[in-house]
N, C-alpha and C positions, 0 to 999 in steps of 0.2 A: 352147308356149314363146314367152317375151317375145323382143324381138328383141336383148336383151343375151343371153340364155342362147342364142340361135341363132348369134350372133357367135363366142361363145366354143366354140361345139361346132364352128363351121367352123374355128376355130383349131384346133382340136383334131383335127380329121382331116386339116387340112393340115401337122400336124407344127410349128406355131409359137405355139403358145398361151403366153402371159405370165403367166396369172393362173388356173391350174385350180383353185384353192382357191375361188374366186369361184362357181363352178358344182358342183363336186364336193365329195363326203362329206356331213355330215348339215347342214340348212339348215331353219329355221323358215320355215316359209309360211302363206299366209294361204289358208284353206279357205273353202267355201261356193258358191253360183252364182253365177253374172255377176251385178254390179248388186245383190247382197244386202246389206240396210241391215245385218245382223248376221254379219258374217263372222266364221267361227272361226277357230281356230289349230290349226296340227297341224306335222307335220315331214314331210322328205322326205329319202329317202338317194339319192344320183344315184352312180352308179359308171361309169368309162370302162373299157371293155375290149373293142377292135377285135376282139379274137381269140376273144369266148365266143359260145357259142351260147344259153346257158343260164347264168343266176346265181341262187344263192340266197343269203338272207344269215342270218347264224346268230350269236345273242348272243354274244359273245366270254367274258363271264363266267358265264352261266347254260347255255352250249352248247344253247340252246332255239331251234329253228328257226324263224325270225321269218317267212319267208315267200319266195316265187317273185319275182324283179324283174322290171318288165317293161320289155321294148326298147321306147323310144321313138323312137328314131333309131339310125341303125347305129352301133354301139357304146356308146351310151349308155343305160344300164338304171336304171330307178327304181325305188322303194320307197316308196308314203306311210304315213306313222305319225301315231297321236293323239299332241297334245301333252303326252299324261300317259304316253307310253311311255319306260319306265326306260333303252331302250337308248343305251349311252354308247360302247361298243365292239364293234366286231363284225369276223368273217370272213367270208369268201365261198366258197361251192362252185360249181366254176365246171366246166361242159361244153364244150371247146372244140369250134371249128368241126370240127377233126382227131378229133372223138371222144373227147379226151383229158381225164381228170378230175383236177384238182388243187383246192387251197383254199390261201387266202394270206391275209393281213391287209391291208385296204385300205389304203394309205397315205393316202387324201383325207380320212381322221376325224382326222387328228393335225394341224391348222391352229392350234390354241393352243400346241401345242408347239413347231411350226415356229417361229411368230413371237414366241414369248416374246423378252424381250429379253434380251440375254447380257452381262453385262459382261466387257470385252476389254481385258486389260491392255496398255499402249502397248507396242508392239514386241514384241508376245508372240500374234501373228494365227492363229500355228501351231494353238493350244490351240482353235482356234474354227473355222478354216477347213478345207476339204478334205473327207475322209471320215472321220467319226469314229464310232466303236463306241458307241451310248448304250441305256440301258433306260429306256421310258417307262412311268409307272405307268398301269397300266389299272383305276385303282379301282372297284368292291372287288376286281377281278380279279388275275391276276398280271402282273408285269412284260411289256412287248413289246420284245423285243430286234431290233436293227436297227442302221443305219448313217444320219446324217445327213448329208446332203452339202451344202455350201455352196460357192460360185464366183463370184468378182468378174469381172463382164465385163457393164460400167455402158451400153455401146454394141448389146449385142445384141438382137435382135426375140425371140428366144427361147433357151432351154438346155432341154436334156434329158440326163438320165442313161442310159447304155447299159452294158450289161455282160453278164457270164458268166451272171446271173441274171434277164435279161428277155430272151434271145436277141437282144440286142443289137439291141432295136427301140426305137426314139426314140419312138414313138407311144405307149408304156406310162407313160412316166414324166417327163411334161414338168414342170420345174422351175417355182417361184413367182417372179417379178421382184419386187423391192422398189426404193423410193426411193433406198437407199444402194449399189443398183448389184448388190447381193449377191443371187443366186440360191438357193433353198432348197428342200430335199424330203427328208423323212425317210422311208426305206424299210425296212418289216419284213422281218425273215428274211436279209438281207443280213447275212455275216459275214466272218470272217477269211480272205483267199485268195481271196475273189472279186474276180473281175478289172471295171473298170469305166474308161469315157472319158466324156466329155462331147460331145454333139452341139450347136454353135450355128448360129444365122442370124444373119447381120449387119443391121443396121438395114434393109435393104431386103429384108428377108427369104430372102437368097440360103444357101444350105449351106454351111458352112465346113468345112475336114477337121475330123476328129474329134481333141480334143485331150486330150492327157494332165493329169492333175490338175497343178497349179503347187504344190499343198502336197500332194502324195502322199508316202506314206512308204515307199513300196514300188512296184518297177516292174519289167515282164517284159524280156526281153532281145530285141535283135532276132534275127529280122524284128518280132516284135510290140512293142508300145510301149503297150501298156495298163497304168494303174496299178492297184496290188493293194490291197485292203484291210487294212489291219494295226493290232495292237495294240500301242499304244506303251506300254501299262502291262504287258506281260505280264513282260517280262523282270524277274529277281530280280537286282540287282545284289549284289555281295561286296567292294565296294571301298571299303566304311565307313572304314578308317583312312587311306585315301588322301588327301593336301593336294596342291593344286597346287603346283607349283615351278617357277621359272626367273626369278626375281627378281635384279636387277642384281648383287647380293652373292653369289649363288649360281653355281654351275658349271652352264654350260648347254653340251652337246656331242649334238650332233642328227645323227641317222642317217636320211638322208634314203631314201624306199622307194618304188618302185612295186610294187605288189602282185601284179600279175599278172607280172612278170618277174623277181623276186627269187629264187627257185627253182622248177622246174617238177617233178610228179611225172612221170618219164619211166624207160622201159626200157633195160635195159643193151644197148648196139649189139652184144652178142656177139665184142667185140675181146679180145685176148688180154690187153689193159690194163685191161678191164672200164670201160671209157670210156661215157660217156653218148651216147644217140640223140639226134638234133637235135630230134625232136619230142615233146611231152608236154603234159599237162593243167597248167591254173595250179593252186595250191593255194587250198583254201578259208580263210575267215576263221579256222575253229577248227584246221586244220591250221596254219596261219601262227601261230597261238597257241603252238602245240606244238614248231614250228620254227624261227620268226624270233625271238620273244620272246627264249628261251634263248641263242640268238646274239648278240643285240644288249646283253644284260645282261652275257655273258660279255666280249663287245669293250668293255664299260665306257661306253656312250654313257647319258646320262642321259633323253633323250627320242627318239622316233622322228618322223619328219615324213611324211607321205603325200600324194604326189601326190592330186591331187582325188578321193576314193572316192563323190562324186555318182554318180548314174546320168547316163550320155553313150552316146550311140548310137554314135559313130564312135570305135572302141576304140585308132585311131592319134592322137587327141586326149590321148590320156593321162590324160581327165577334165579338161581344160582347155577344152570347149566342152560344158559340162553342160545337160541339159535337166531331170533331175528334181533340184532343188538341195536338196529334203528327204528325198532315198532314198540311201542307201548303196548302190552298184552289186550288183544280185544275181548279177553274175558269179561271185562267190564264197560268196554265202551269203545268207541273210537278214537282217534289220537286228539280229535276236535275236543272230545269229552274230556280226555287226560287235560289236555290244555284248560279245559274249563276248571277243573280240579287245582292245577295250580294257579290259576289265574285269583281264584277266589281266595287261596290261601294266602297271596301278595296282598289282596284286597283287605284280609282280615289280619294283617301284620305278621303272619308266618312266613318263614324260611323255607324251601324245600329241597331238601338232599337226597340224593340217590344212592342206593347201591351200587356200583357198576362194578363187571367182571371180566377183566381183559387179560387174568390167569390162565383160564384153560376156555375150550368150549366142546360141546358135546357130538358124540360120532353118530348123531343121528343122520340117518341117509341123504335128507334133503337139506343137511346141513352144510358147513365150510370144509368137512373133512375129506381128503383128496379130492379137491373141488373140481379139477380140471383133468383128474385121472392121476395126479401128483399130488405130494403134500405141499398143495401151494401154500396154504395159511400157516400149517403146523412144522415142525423140524420133522424131518424124514426119520432120524435116527431116534427110535424109541426112548432112549436113556434122556434124552432131552424133550421128545415130543409127545410122549403118554404119561399120563397122570397115573401112579398106580391107585391112588387112594380113592379119586373118584371116577376112575375107569374112562377118562376125558383125553382129548388133545390140547397141548401145550402150545401156543403160539409161537411162531419163528420171530424173534424180535428183532434178528438181524435183518431181515429183509424190508427194505425202503418201502414195498406197498403194504404191508403189513403194519409197521407203524404209524402210515399214513392211515390205512382202515381205523386203527385203533383210535388214534389220536384225534382223527377226523369226528368220530364217534363222541368221543368226550366233549368236542366243541358245539356238536350238533343238538346236543341235550341243553346245554346254555343257550345255542343261538334261538333254536326252532321252540325251545319249549318253557324257556326262560328259568330253569334250573339254577338252584343257588351255589352247588357244592355236589360234590362225587364222593363218596365214602369207596375207595379202592378195598376191593374184597381181595384177601387171600395174597396180601403182599410178602408174606414169609416166604410161600413155597416159588414165589417168582425168584426171590434175591437168592436161593440158594438150589446149585445143581443137586447136591445129595439129599435134598428136602424129601423125606420119608423114603429114602432109598437107603439100601444096603449096600456094603460094599461090593465092587464089580458092577453095580446097577446104574453107574453113573461115570461121566467123564469130566476130568478136570478141567478147567480152564487153560489158557496157551501160560501162565504164571503158574499153572500146577495146583491152583487154589478150589475151594469149592464156591466160589461168587459167582452167580450169573451176570457175567459181565453186560452181554448185550441186553439184559431184563434191566440191568442198574441205569444203562444209557437211555433205555427207553422210559423209566419212568421220570428220569431226570428232564429228557424232552418235554414228556407230558405236563409236568408241572410248570416247566418255563414257558410254555406253550398257552396253558389255562391261564396262569398268572399274568403273562403279556397281553392277553384279550380281557381279561376279566380280573385287575387286582383287587376286587372285592368279594370275589368267589372263595371259596373253601375246599380245599382237597384233603382226604382224611383219609390215611392209612390203616388197614386192620394188619397191624405188624406186631408180632408176638414175641420176638425175640432181640439180642442186643444190639441189633444192626446201628452203628452209630450215626447220628445225622439226620435222621429219617424226616424231621420237621425242621431242619435248617436249609437255609439256601444252597441253592447248588453252587454258587459263587464262592462259598466256604465249605465246600466238597459235600454237601449232603443231599438229600433225595428230592429235597424242594416242598415235601407237602407241607400244608399250612398246621395240620394236627397228626397225632398218632395216638391212637388205641391204647390204653394204659390196662392191657391185660394183667401185668404184675399186680397191680392195685386190685384189681377185680379179682384176682386169684387168692392173693393173701386176705383181703379184709372180707372175703363170703368163708374161707376155711375158719378166720377167727370166729365171726360170728356162729359157725355151725357148731362151736363148744359149748358144753353146759356152761353157764355163768362162774359156777365155782372153780372151774379147771381154765378157764381163759386167763387168770394170772400167769399161768405158764408158758403164755403165748404173747404176752403183751407187745412183744416188738413186732408182730406181725402188722398191727394196724399204725405204727410208725417208719415201717422202713422203707413205704414208697416215697416220704420226704428225702430218702436220702439219694435219690437220681431224680426227682420232680422236673428239676431244672435241668435237666439234659435232654428235655424235648418238650413241645408242646402239648401235653397230654388232655384227652378226653377220657372221664371216667366211665366206661361204659358196663352197665347191666345189660346185656343184649338178649336176644333172642336164642344166643347159642347157650346159655345159663339155664334155658327152661324147657328144653327138648332132649331126645336121646336118653330117657330115663334119669335126667337129672332132677326132675320133680319141678317144684316153683320155688321160689324165690322165698315166700313164706314158709314152703316144708323144708327149706333149710335151715330155720330157726328152732332149736330145742325148746321143749316142753309142751305145756297145755295152749290152750288159743289165746289167753291173755299175755303168756309169755311170748309168746310166738311174735303176736302181733306189736306187741312192745318192743320186742325187739328188733322187728324190722321197720317200726317209726323210728328208734334211735339210731340205725345203721342208713336210712336215709337222712336225718338229719347231719350226722357225721359225713356223708357224701357232700352233701351241698354246702357244708361249710368247708370242706377238704378243696384246695385249689384245684384248678382244671374245670375244662366245661363236662357239660353234664348228659347222659343218655341213659333212658329208661324204655324198656320194650314195653310194648301195648299189654295191659293186666297188670305190671306191678303197681301201678296206683292203686288198686282195689284188691289187693291180696289174693290172686288168684289161687282157687283150692287145687286146680288139675292142670297139669302138666300143657303147655300149648300144643293144640292139633290144628294143624293147617287146613284141615276140613270141617271144623266147627266154628265156636266163635268164642269171642270171652266169657266169663262167669259173670254176665251182667245180674241175674237172678240175685247174685248174692246183695245186692243194693237194695232190692225190695223185700229182704228177709226182715221179718219184725223178730228177731233174735239178736241174741249177743252176738252172734258171729257179722249179723249183718250190720250192726252197729259198729263192730271194732272195721268191718270194710268200708263203710261211708265214713268213718273217722280217719282212717288212713287215706283215703281219696282227698278230703279237706285239707290234710296235712301236707300232700305232695301240691295241692293247689296252693297252700299258702307259704309253701318252703319256695317254691318258684316265683311267687309274688316278691319274697322276701329277698332271695337272691336277686332279681331284676332291680327292683328298688334299691338297695345300697351298694354302691360300688365298692365297699370295701370285701365284699363277697365274689366280685368278679372283673374290678378293673386291674390287679395288680397281679393275676393268677401266675403269671412267668417271670416275676420281679421279686427276687430273694427277700426286699423289703415289705412284701405282702403277706409274710406268713412268719410266726415265731412261735414255739412251744412256750408253754406256761408251765403246764405241770406234765411230765412225761414218764415220772419216774415213780408213781403211786400204783406198784404193780399190785401189791396185796389187794385194793379195793377195786381195781381194774377203772380207774378214771382216769380221763385225759382232759388236760384244757389246754388252747391256743388261741392266739390272735389273729385275726383280719385286717389288714389294711388296706386303703385305696387313697392314695394322692393325699390330698388334705381333708379327705373324710374322716369321720372319727372311725376309730378302729371298732372291731365287734369280737366279743370275748364268748368262744364256745367252748362248753364244759359238757363232756358225756361221763356218763354213768352206766357200766355196763355189765351192772348186777342188779337183780331185784331186790337190793336191800336200799332203803332211804337212807342217803348220807347226811345228817343235821350238824350244822355249824361246819360246814366244811369252808375253811379257809382258801382265797385265791388271792394271789396278786394281781395286781391292776394298773395300767400305767396313768390313769387320770383319777385326780382328785375328785370327789364330788358325788352327787346321786346316779344310779344306773338301773336300766329298767330292761324287764325280760322282753324280748322281742317275741320270741315263740318258745315254746316248751312242747315236746313230743309226747310228754305224760299229761297232756292238757285234756280234760275231760269231752270237750268237744272232738277229740281226735278218738277217743273211746278208751283213755290213759285213766290213771286212777285219780288226777286231779292235784297231785303235789306241785305247786306251782311257788314262787318267789313273786307275792304281790306286791305291787305299788312301787314306791321307791326304795330303792337299797343305797345307802349311804357307806362310803368307804370310811374305813378306821385308819389311822395311823400307825399301823402294825406292819413291818415288814413283811413281805413274802414273796418268794419265788424271784428275789431279785429288783423288787418293786417296794418302796417305801410305804406305799397304802394299800391295803387291798380288802375286800368282800368278805362278809361272812352268808354263805349260801346253805339252804337246803337243797340235796340233788335228789331228784326225783329217781323212782327205779326205772333201771333199763331205760334211759330216756337221754336226749339230748338236748341243752339248754342255751339258746343265743342271748346274750347282753348286750346292750350298748350305754355309754354314757349321756348323761343330759347335755345338749348342746343347744 
């Protein structure tokens, strides 16, 4: 053997070979005695199988036995062939050292296919990387089925595939390193459902923890963390008639869901009331399709938004610390099962939005952290690469490979899972270099500022790419600061998001509602302030999971007073929310007035709805109100069509501080306006005059104090006629009875 071959063989033995194809497989060789002036030509087949006692080579096309291979060194078997040999593809019959017999197709004969150049569309690297099921033609024989593995690890000394198909033995399948930093290997016979990981050694040859596939489409549940081979093309979609929805002129009412705790499959606890026990398993994706989707449709929402369904090792992170960014969590089923859930949503008229986390990733050993022994995906400097609040790594947005990994992932969910949009988590933490850092703990940008310029560029590229491919999709920023232009196009120097969560509205309005009604007069402006800046962004009004965890209690618990006042206040608040410009978001359980803070290990307070009590009546009434508000919101263009047009909203009464009354008009195109009047005190206001823009009869569309909602039933029944009494800048006005702690929607006859 030459020194080169000897060196490669030593690397194979040591488990750190980076160029196995230089030695193994079919190679042309020069034959003849040493010093011959007329050397001949021939072929040699070299096979690496350290667990083999004997190896026989068989022609894959003709099934002829070519011969027994000679072991020339421990684990290395060789067979010489004439130059005229027709052998192109072969399989091996092996007698192992444990005296077991088996056959397999040798991976080292497919070098031409492994290194064939493949066009990869920008930001669609998921179509190339990871574990991909392929068929390689063994001309003139049958196709060889298997998996092409590719992994990016430019600083590794070596990479090997280990899995259920090779006994987790890294010696058997070393990968070939290339100048582009991508390691490659095709392994025949590997198929759907096989488990695998990657064994890497750093530049110094030190063995690293086994890594899951960054592009893995399917993953084990803890304590396992292997990736699972998955056929992305297997599922047959039935949503051909679906179109993305959620444009600015359309209604968008989002039901935010944590799949593991919406409802659980539980045994009855044996009580006389037939209540549920405290323990139970999570519903599967397909069970959720049968139960969650009809419920959300019945409640009138247009979309569901899922807390991150990407694979994550720690259940308590709710998905916000994902390791498998390309894999829907297998807690609830397979990727096909998740596709079935999305498919059913679309067939039922529901859009699907995913929470997506490009701001950081956890430090679990099998994840992306120091992936090839270097900070490959994260910033090396902890002032940029480590998040002090969440104890997680921060992506290095300046690296092309990292940008490609993340933007490809965003397109992956839209391409392969038909997702309608992404709500991007923790955008504020990405935008500022000093986010949650004290002086001296962060490094200014090149201009001396605190803006994270690389993250800003990444977010712009992300939105340009998504909207370039899917103009009707939506991207939503969870951004809590006053960063300008979050939802403006990038050509106007914005970040390019479709929408932004209005955290200011959420905070101010909830703070207002927390006050006892008699003190709300001193905080009157808190409900009005949002309209001072509303038109600066395309806002979504969020009442999200963040408001019902970590000791914050429930939305109902934020309302003061006894049960009647709390439920009445919450009903009035929802009425105000659905009338306020901007799209809507409610976290699950808000629609039934949950009494207990959300627990990701439990389920919602569904027994409330079954209670034959006053509280049960209130809960059922609140659920009915949310259902009716959604239907009203979707039916009347005035409530959604001009959300971001200054002509779509105007205050009628904003100065009735003493009585805590607000009145405003919503308009939408040529459709009739809707008058909304809110009374945030428990006092009934008789003979309350409100100016209106149209003469004639007006009717109540909805009144949150209706008895069907658990209210006191103070309504304005029948037709209300305008009087020619000037009020609030209009020549005519209505005289109303304002119910206590309630919102009233009225519309003129047309």
